[in-house]
C-alpha positions in Angstrom: 0.0 0.0 0.0 1.1 3.4 -0.8 1.8 6.0 2.0 -0.4 8.6 2.7 0.7 12.3 1.6 -0.7 13.8 5.0 -1.0 13.0 8.6 -4.2 14.5 9.2 -7.5 14.9 7.0 -10.0 17.5 8.0 -13.3 18.1 6.0 -14.9 21.7 6.4 -18.2 22.4 5.4 -19.3 26.0 4.6 -23.1 26.7 4.8 -24.9 29.7 4.3 -27.4 32.0 2.0 -26.9 32.0 -1.8 -24.7 34.7 -3.4 -22.7 35.4 0.1 -19.5 34.6 -1.3 -18.7 31.0 0.1 -17.2 29.7 -3.3 -15.3 33.1 -3.0 -13.9 32.4 0.2 -12.9 28.7 -0.6 -11.0 29.9 -3.6 -9.1 32.7 -1.7 -8.2 30.0 1.0 -7.0 27.1 -1.4 -5.6 28.9 -4.4 -4.8 32.5 -2.7 -6.8 34.2 -5.5 -9.8 36.2 -5.5 -12.6 37.2 -8.1 -15.1 39.8 -7.0 -17.3 38.6 -10.1 -18.4 35.1 -9.6 -21.1 32.9 -11.1 -23.4 31.3 -8.4 -22.4 27.8 -7.9 -25.0 25.0 -9.0 -24.5 22.0 -6.8 -21.5 21.6 -4.8 -17.7 22.6 -5.0 -15.1 21.6 -3.1 -11.4 22.6 -2.9 -8.3 21.2 -1.2 -5.2 22.7 0.7 -2.6 20.8 2.4 -0.9 22.8 5.4 2.2 22.0 7.8 1.6 22.9 11.3 4.2 21.6 13.7 6.0 19.3 11.3 2.5 17.5 10.5 1.0 17.7 6.8 -2.6 18.6 7.5 -5.2 18.1 4.3 -7.9 20.1 4.2 -11.0 19.4 2.3 -13.3 22.8 2.2 -16.7 21.9 0.7 
């Protein structure tokens, strides 16, 4: 079996009203990019970011 590329996995779920900027926050966090004009997401979107904290690789799935 292959070794995992991370020590811990956390799944974060953002919920809120339509058009308030949930996807913009996810993109800003995962890709360090911000777009002020964005088309409303239909369905579900998620991004993944891996960070290192105290020598541990933490994989974050933000939905």
